[in-house]
Every structure is written in structure tokens, then in C-alpha cells.
N, C-alpha and C positions, 0 to 999 in steps of 0.2 A: 258731461258728467262721466267720471271714471267708472270702471266696472265695480271697484270697491264701493264707491259712493252709491252706485245703483243698487248694489246688494243691501247696503244699509237702508236706502230709501224704501226698498221693498219690505224689509223687516222680516220676511219669511221667504225661504227657498222651498218651492213645491217640488218634492221628489216624485217624479213620474216613473215608477217601476212597474213593468208589465203593461205599459200603455199600448194602445192599438192605433195603427195608422189611420183607421177610419174615424176615430173619435178624438185624436190628440189635439186637433185644432179647436174643436168645440170645447174640450176640457181647458185648453189654454185660455181661450176667450172668456170662459166662465171664471177662471182664476183672476184674470186681469180685471174683470168687472168688479170682483170683490176686493181689489187692491193689491193682489199678489202678482208681482211682475217679474220675479226671478224663477225660472223653470229649469229643473235638472232632469234630463232624460237619462236613465241609467243604461250603461253600456251592455249590461246583461239582458237587456230587453231586445227581442228580435226586431230587426229593422230600425234600431236606435239611430244609426247614422242618417238614414233617410228622413226620420222624424225630426232630427235636429235641423237638417237642411230645409225641410218644409216649414218648420216654425220660424227659423231665421229668415226665410224668404217671404212668408206671408204676414208675419207679425213682428218683424225685426224692429220696427219703430216703437212698438208697444211693450215688448218683452226683452228680458235678458236671458238668452238661451245657453244652457250649459250641459256638460256631460258628467254623469256620475258613475261610480263604481269602476273607475279607470285604474287598471292595475299595471299597465305597461306603456312604454313610449309609443308603440305602433298604434294602439287604441287612441291615445291622446292625439296623435298627429291626424288620424282619420277624423276624429271629432272636430278638431280645429279646422281642418279643410272643409268640413261640412257646414261650418259657421258657428261652432261653439265659442262662446265668449268667456267661459270659465270652465274649469275642469276640477272635479272633486273625486277623491279616493277615500276608501274606508281605512286605509293604512298609508304609511309613508314609503314612496318609491322614488328614489333619487332621479331615475331616468325620466319619470313623468314630470317631475319638477323642472328638470333641465330642458325638456322639450317645450313645456309651456313658457318658460323664461325666454327661450330662443325665439318664440313667435309672439311674445308680448301678450300672452293670455293669462289671466288670473288663475292661480292654482291653489287648491285647498286640500292638502293631504290629511289623512286621519291620524289623530294622536289621542293618547289618553293620560299621559303623564307630563310633568314639567320638562323632564329630560327630552322626551320625544318632541314636545312643542318647540323647544329651543333648537334641537337638531334640524327639524324640518324648516324652521324659520331661517336659520343660518344657511341652509342649502338653497334658499330662494323662494320658499312658500310665501304667498301674500296673506293668506288666512290659514288657520288650522281648524280642521273639523274635529271637534271633540266628540268622539264616538266610541262606544254607544253611550250617549249622554245619560240615559235613564239608569244605567248601572250604578252610578255614583251620585247623580243628581246635581242640582244647582249649586249646592255648597262646595262641591268639588271644583266646579268652574270658577267660583268666586275665589277659592283658595289658590288656583292657578293664576288668575288675573292679578292677585296681590303682588307677587314678585315679577310678573310678566305683563305689565299693563300695555306694553308696546305691541303685543302680538294680538291681532284681531282673531276672535274665536267664534266659531259657528257650531253650536251644539246641535247634534242630530241623533235620532234614535230614541223613540219613546217620547218625543215632544208632543204635547197636546195643548188645547186651549186652556186647560186647567193649570199647566205648569210653565207655559211659554213665557209668561210675565216674570216668573221667578228667575228664569235664565237671563232674560234681558236685564233685570235688576242686578244680577250677579256679574254683569259686564259683557254679555254677548253682543257681538256686532249685529247679528240676526239669528234666526233659528231655522233649522231645516225640518220639514215635516212631510211624512209620506202618507200612510193610510189614514191618519187622523185628520188629514186635510183633503186628500183625493180619494174619496170612497169609491171603490171599484164597482160596487153594486149600483150606486147612483149613476155612474158613467154608463154601465151596461144597460141600465133602464132608460137612459137618455134624460135623466133628471139633472140637468146641468145647473138649474137654479139652486139645487142643494149644494153644489160645489161652490157656487158664488157665495152663498150664505156662510159656509164653513170658512171660506177665505176672508170674508168680511169680519167674522168673529175673531179669527187669528190676528188679523191686522189691528182690530180694536184693542185686543189684549196687549199686543206689542206696543202700540202707541200710548196706551195708558201707563205701561211700565216705564216708558221713556220720560 
């Protein structure tokens, strides 16, 4: 299965921002149990490279591990060396796209307009991250997909179980979800069953919308 197919299969990309090395594996296992198998560790999280290496090493057969909030080529290269299978940015950085293309790693730069989406795709993006999705909503994504059906889109930012289905119906490849999926209070309390239930809920909504 290609990385793109694996993202589509997961339906949800779990954004692990502020994750802790002590709990990241338990969090990942809870997400996988709920059906979410694409995990994005953000580069602005302390120890993110080592967490990517740990997840890729311990759960590599079960999960698709990626790096998020990647703003430059050096960060992309470090993440890829640690085992990242996809790289996501909140904005479009041509050097990040070039680096990922060089190493055959899926890259999803952030865009908000049709012009940005086309520029990023022409530069070599595999997917575009429509961000922040909640600012304009599912109708905006649907309007972009109309003339650009060939560009896979990953709406992220403000996606919840209440609106995830709307984004999928609008044409999203998958959705990205952070705090609405990975509740930090639940993680800190060791309530990983709650994370599994959130993941299961998200997955159900996405599947129903498909």
C-alpha cells in the first residue's frame, strides 16, 4: 500500500502536538486500537525526532508515522532520517517539498486558496493540507475541489467529529485532527481508553461520510 493509500485508509491523521516521550507509544497504540493509523508528530514538540524514531521502530508495521509543522528542509531531512513516512507543513515551503521528493517521502504543504494549491502541487506536493480548515469550512474545500479534483486535500485545523463528515463529503482525502482527537488531559491521566473511543468516533464519522 502506498503512503497516499495508507492515509486514505486511516481516514484521520492524528496530530500529536506537545506529545511526551513517556506516553507517546501508549497514545499511538490507543489511536490504532480505535482505527486511526496515521500519526503526525509535530516538529515544534520537544524530542519530536526521537519520538518519530521510537514510533517507527516499535509500531512501524501498524502505523504510518509522519512529521508535522515542518518549515525548512533541514527539519524535513532530520524527520525522514528518523523514519517519517510523510511530512506536513502549515504553509508552502518549496525546499521542504524538494527534500521530500528527493527521498521519496509524501509531502503535504499547507494552502488555503486554489492558487496556493496549484502552486504547491506543481512544485511536487502529493497532498495539500487545507489549513486552517475551520476558518472557511467544508464549503470552501468543496469549492476548491470543483476545479481541482486531481489534487488530494487534507483539511486540518478545527476538525471535530461534528464536522469531519462534512469535509469528507466535500472531497477530502482524509482529515487531520489534533486536540479534538488527542485529549491531553486524558493522556496525562493515563486514560488511554478515552483516546481509543475518540478515534473510533472519528473513524465512524469518516466511514459513514464515504
